[in-house]
TORKERO-417032 format. One record per residue: residue number from 1; residue in three letters; x, y, z of N, C-alpha, C in turn. Coordinates in Angstrom, 3 decimals, always signed. Layout:
BEGIN
+-------+------+----------+----------+----------+----------+----------+----------+----------+----------+----------+
! kolnu ! miba !     n.c1 !     n.c2 !     n.c3 !    ca.c1 !    ca.c2 !    ca.c3 !     c.c1 !     c.c2 !     c.c3 !
+-------+------+----------+----------+----------+----------+----------+----------+----------+----------+----------+
!   NUM !  ALA !        X !        Y !        Z !        X !        Y !        Z !        X !        Y !        Z !
...
+-------+------+----------+----------+----------+----------+----------+----------+----------+----------+----------+
REM end
This chain:
BEGIN
+-------+------+----------+----------+----------+----------+----------+----------+----------+----------+----------+
! kolnu ! miba !     n.c1 !     n.c2 !     n.c3 !    ca.c1 !    ca.c2 !    ca.c3 !     c.c1 !     c.c2 !     c.c3 !
+-------+------+----------+----------+----------+----------+----------+----------+----------+----------+----------+
!     1 !  MET !  +77.570 !  +98.621 ! +229.002 !  +76.547 !  +99.460 ! +228.461 !  +75.004 !  +98.491 ! +228.985 !
!     2 !  ASP !  +74.194 !  +99.072 ! +229.351 !  +72.928 !  +98.185 ! +229.807 !  +72.070 !  +98.531 ! +228.508 !
!     3 !  GLU !  +70.998 !  +97.646 ! +228.674 !  +69.826 !  +97.842 ! +227.469 !  +68.800 !  +98.820 ! +227.615 !
!     4 !  LEU !  +68.998 !  +99.985 ! +228.759 !  +68.535 ! +101.126 ! +228.784 !  +69.687 ! +102.232 ! +227.579 !
!     5 !  GLU !  +70.634 ! +101.900 ! +228.075 !  +71.759 ! +102.765 ! +227.528 !  +71.546 ! +102.632 ! +225.708 !
!     6 !  ILE !  +71.691 ! +101.468 ! +225.736 !  +71.595 ! +101.089 ! +224.252 !  +70.584 ! +101.714 ! +223.322 !
!     7 !  ALA !  +69.247 ! +101.605 ! +224.070 !  +68.037 ! +101.919 ! +223.327 !  +68.384 ! +103.551 ! +223.379 !
!     8 !  GLU !  +68.626 ! +104.352 ! +224.451 !  +68.957 ! +105.693 ! +224.349 !  +69.853 ! +106.102 ! +223.128 !
!     9 !  LEU !  +71.031 ! +105.249 ! +222.978 !  +71.692 ! +105.334 ! +222.192 !  +71.272 ! +105.453 ! +220.755 !
!    10 !  SER !  +70.559 ! +104.201 ! +220.625 !  +69.659 ! +104.022 ! +219.116 !  +68.919 ! +105.212 ! +218.838 !
!    11 !  ASN !  +67.879 ! +105.517 ! +219.883 !  +67.166 ! +106.431 ! +219.559 !  +67.807 ! +107.695 ! +218.983 !
!    12 !  LYS !  +69.113 ! +108.044 ! +219.559 !  +69.941 ! +109.329 ! +219.031 !  +70.588 ! +108.970 ! +217.711 !
!    13 !  VAL !  +70.995 ! +107.657 ! +217.604 !  +71.293 ! +107.611 ! +216.091 !  +70.319 ! +107.764 ! +215.054 !
!    14 !  ASP !  +69.119 ! +107.118 ! +215.617 !  +67.793 ! +107.620 ! +214.793 !  +67.752 ! +108.824 ! +214.453 !
!    15 !  ASP !  +67.739 ! +109.644 ! +215.525 !  +67.173 ! +111.005 ! +215.174 !  +68.462 ! +111.751 ! +214.004 !
!    16 !  PHE !  +69.567 ! +111.286 ! +214.463 !  +70.722 ! +111.640 ! +213.785 !  +70.749 ! +111.401 ! +211.949 !
!    17 !  LEU !  +70.248 ! +109.981 ! +211.895 !  +69.977 ! +109.644 ! +210.169 !  +68.826 ! +110.243 ! +209.482 !
!    18 !  ILE !  +67.883 ! +110.343 ! +210.232 !  +66.784 ! +111.573 ! +209.758 !  +67.106 ! +112.525 ! +209.375 !
!    19 !  ASN !  +67.867 ! +113.377 ! +210.388 !  +68.324 ! +114.944 ! +210.283 !  +69.297 ! +114.667 ! +209.148 !
!    20 !  GLU !  +70.162 ! +113.597 ! +208.736 !  +71.217 ! +114.119 ! +207.996 !  +70.371 ! +113.552 ! +206.656 !
!    21 !  VAL !  +69.605 ! +112.771 ! +206.370 !  +68.671 ! +112.730 ! +205.074 !  +68.161 ! +113.926 ! +204.694 !
!    22 !  GLU !  +67.657 ! +114.636 ! +205.459 !  +66.744 ! +115.795 ! +205.569 !  +67.604 ! +116.822 ! +205.213 !
!    23 !  ARG !  +68.675 ! +116.971 ! +205.985 !  +69.531 ! +118.156 ! +205.946 !  +70.308 ! +118.221 ! +204.502 !
!    24 !  TYR !  +70.741 ! +117.150 ! +203.964 !  +71.600 ! +116.785 ! +202.518 !  +70.815 ! +116.451 ! +201.527 !
!    25 !  LYS !  +69.458 ! +116.202 ! +201.775 !  +68.584 ! +115.665 ! +200.742 !  +68.916 ! +114.560 ! +199.884 !
!    26 !  ILE !  +69.179 ! +113.495 ! +200.353 !  +69.419 ! +112.314 ! +199.898 !  +68.924 ! +111.189 ! +200.315 !
!    27 !  SER !  +69.006 ! +109.924 ! +199.843 !  +68.264 ! +108.880 ! +200.375 !  +69.094 ! +108.394 ! +201.433 !
!    28 !  PRO !  +68.126 ! +107.449 ! +201.876 !  +68.513 ! +106.357 ! +203.113 !  +69.874 ! +105.771 ! +202.670 !
!    29 !  LEU !  +69.622 ! +104.994 ! +201.633 !  +70.713 ! +104.251 ! +200.775 !  +71.881 ! +105.089 ! +200.360 !
!    30 !  GLU !  +71.731 ! +106.147 ! +200.387 !  +73.303 ! +107.295 ! +199.754 !  +73.765 ! +107.406 ! +201.150 !
!    31 !  LEU !  +72.968 ! +107.829 ! +202.410 !  +73.413 ! +108.064 ! +203.662 !  +73.907 ! +106.809 ! +203.853 !
!    32 !  SER !  +73.672 ! +105.544 ! +203.773 !  +73.851 ! +104.461 ! +204.442 !  +75.724 ! +104.168 ! +203.687 !
!    33 !  ALA !  +75.620 ! +104.289 ! +202.545 !  +77.056 ! +104.479 ! +201.768 !  +78.091 ! +104.983 ! +202.497 !
!    34 !  VAL !  +77.593 ! +106.436 ! +202.728 !  +79.058 ! +107.286 ! +203.500 !  +79.113 ! +106.857 ! +204.715 !
!    35 !  ILE !  +78.321 ! +106.500 ! +205.361 !  +78.030 ! +105.738 ! +207.113 !  +79.080 ! +104.680 ! +206.951 !
!    36 !  ASN !  +78.786 ! +104.044 ! +206.040 !  +79.394 ! +102.313 ! +206.103 !  +81.189 ! +102.657 ! +205.768 !
!    37 !  ALA !  +80.905 ! +103.252 ! +204.719 !  +82.472 ! +103.909 ! +204.356 !  +83.252 ! +104.198 ! +205.254 !
!    38 !  ARG !  +82.733 ! +104.937 ! +206.102 !  +83.653 ! +105.901 ! +207.269 !  +83.371 ! +104.843 ! +208.668 !
!    39 !  LEU !  +82.828 ! +103.971 ! +208.306 !  +82.624 ! +102.839 ! +209.609 !  +83.972 ! +101.962 ! +209.445 !
!    40 !  TYR !  +83.988 ! +101.804 ! +208.083 !  +84.998 ! +100.780 ! +207.698 !  +86.039 ! +101.404 ! +207.983 !
!    41 !  LEU !  +86.427 ! +102.379 ! +207.427 !  +87.991 ! +102.971 ! +207.607 !  +87.872 ! +103.086 ! +208.862 !
!    42 !  PHE !  +87.224 ! +103.524 ! +209.799 !  +87.072 ! +103.636 ! +211.194 !  +87.945 ! +102.527 ! +212.043 !
!    43 !  ASN !  +87.151 ! +101.268 ! +211.527 !  +87.451 ! +100.138 ! +212.164 !  +88.600 !  +99.714 ! +211.628 !
!    44 !  GLU !  +89.392 !  +99.959 ! +210.305 !  +90.567 !  +99.574 ! +209.759 !  +91.816 ! +100.354 ! +210.513 !
!    45 !  ILE !  +91.671 ! +101.575 ! +210.852 !  +92.293 ! +102.469 ! +211.369 !  +92.600 ! +101.997 ! +213.057 !
!    46 !  SER !  +91.518 ! +101.409 ! +213.475 !  +91.484 ! +101.177 ! +214.962 !  +91.865 !  +99.635 ! +214.741 !
!    47 !  GLY !  +92.103 !  +99.103 ! +214.162 !  +92.793 !  +97.534 ! +213.968 !  +91.529 !  +96.536 ! +214.167 !
!    48 !  SER !  +90.180 !  +97.109 ! +214.153 !  +89.177 !  +95.755 ! +214.030 !  +88.547 !  +95.573 ! +212.677 !
!    49 !  GLU !  +89.653 !  +95.771 ! +211.822 !  +88.723 !  +95.592 ! +210.597 !  +88.227 !  +93.848 ! +210.274 !
!    50 !  GLU !  +88.807 !  +92.829 ! +210.735 !  +88.157 !  +91.808 ! +210.567 !  +86.803 !  +91.526 ! +211.306 !
!    51 !  HIS !  +87.044 !  +92.010 ! +212.712 !  +85.756 !  +92.124 ! +213.370 !  +84.503 !  +92.719 ! +212.732 !
!    52 !  PHE !  +84.834 !  +93.831 ! +212.411 !  +83.929 !  +94.713 ! +211.516 !  +83.441 !  +93.839 ! +210.452 !
!    53 !  LYS !  +84.295 !  +93.119 ! +209.607 !  +83.817 !  +92.405 ! +208.513 !  +82.785 !  +91.014 ! +208.991 !
!    54 !  GLN !  +83.323 !  +90.523 ! +210.147 !  +82.770 !  +89.386 ! +210.550 !  +81.167 !  +89.694 ! +211.279 !
!    55 !  LEU !  +80.950 !  +91.218 ! +211.840 !  +79.687 !  +91.816 ! +211.868 !  +78.717 !  +91.791 ! +210.732 !
!    56 !  LEU !  +79.373 !  +92.266 ! +209.918 !  +78.463 !  +92.592 ! +208.566 !  +78.390 !  +91.590 ! +208.264 !
!    57 !  ASP !  +79.091 !  +90.062 ! +207.893 !  +78.656 !  +88.834 ! +207.682 !  +77.472 !  +88.533 ! +208.529 !
!    58 !  THR !  +77.457 !  +88.496 ! +209.777 !  +76.392 !  +87.942 ! +210.643 !  +75.200 !  +88.851 ! +210.435 !
!    59 !  LEU !  +75.216 !  +90.113 ! +210.011 !  +74.076 !  +91.493 ! +209.889 !  +73.120 !  +90.705 ! +208.650 !
!    60 !  GLN !  +73.990 !  +90.091 ! +207.741 !  +73.394 !  +89.655 ! +206.468 !  +72.589 !  +88.639 ! +206.627 !
!    61 !  GLU !  +72.581 !  +87.785 ! +208.063 !  +72.274 !  +86.407 ! +207.772 !  +70.987 !  +86.698 ! +209.169 !
!    62 !  PHE !  +71.171 !  +88.272 ! +209.587 !  +69.746 !  +88.202 ! +210.495 !  +68.653 !  +88.783 ! +210.055 !
!    63 !  GLU !  +67.494 !  +88.187 ! +210.424 !  +66.004 !  +88.406 ! +209.871 !  +65.251 !  +88.751 ! +211.186 !
!    64 !  PRO !  +64.670 !  +89.891 ! +211.357 !  +63.864 !  +90.414 ! +212.465 !  +62.864 !  +89.975 ! +212.231 !
!    65 !  ALA !  +62.173 !  +89.794 ! +213.927 !  +60.683 !  +88.857 ! +213.832 !  +60.110 !  +89.893 ! +213.378 !
!    66 !  GLU !  +60.235 !  +91.317 ! +213.416 !  +59.153 !  +92.151 ! +212.912 !  +59.611 !  +93.049 ! +212.604 !
!    67 !  LYS !  +59.226 !  +93.951 ! +211.471 !  +60.045 !  +94.865 ! +210.827 !  +60.035 !  +96.485 ! +211.465 !
!    68 !  PRO !  +61.461 !  +96.624 ! +212.108 !  +61.818 !  +97.552 ! +212.721 !  +61.204 !  +99.094 ! +212.156 !
!    69 !  THR !  +61.226 !  +99.925 ! +212.975 !  +60.787 ! +101.354 ! +212.656 !  +61.221 ! +102.342 ! +213.319 !
!    70 !  LEU !  +61.746 ! +103.630 ! +212.466 !  +62.099 ! +104.491 ! +213.281 !  +61.128 ! +105.285 ! +214.075 !
!    71 !  GLN !  +61.654 ! +105.776 ! +215.363 !  +61.025 ! +106.165 ! +216.218 !  +60.987 ! +108.014 ! +216.176 !
+-------+------+----------+----------+----------+----------+----------+----------+----------+----------+----------+
REM end
């Protein structure tokens, strides 16, 4: 997957997130809880649970240079 494809996928995910928050009238945090639980289960079933946990640990340390915005 090249950078252009990653950007395209990211934009589609952003659109999905915004649509679901509006559709279900929930907060971004509530949607995040549901999605993260499903992602955890998805990785557990596929055998990549430990790598997923490592990814989450790495994300906690990540500090973006500038505050990201949804497009």
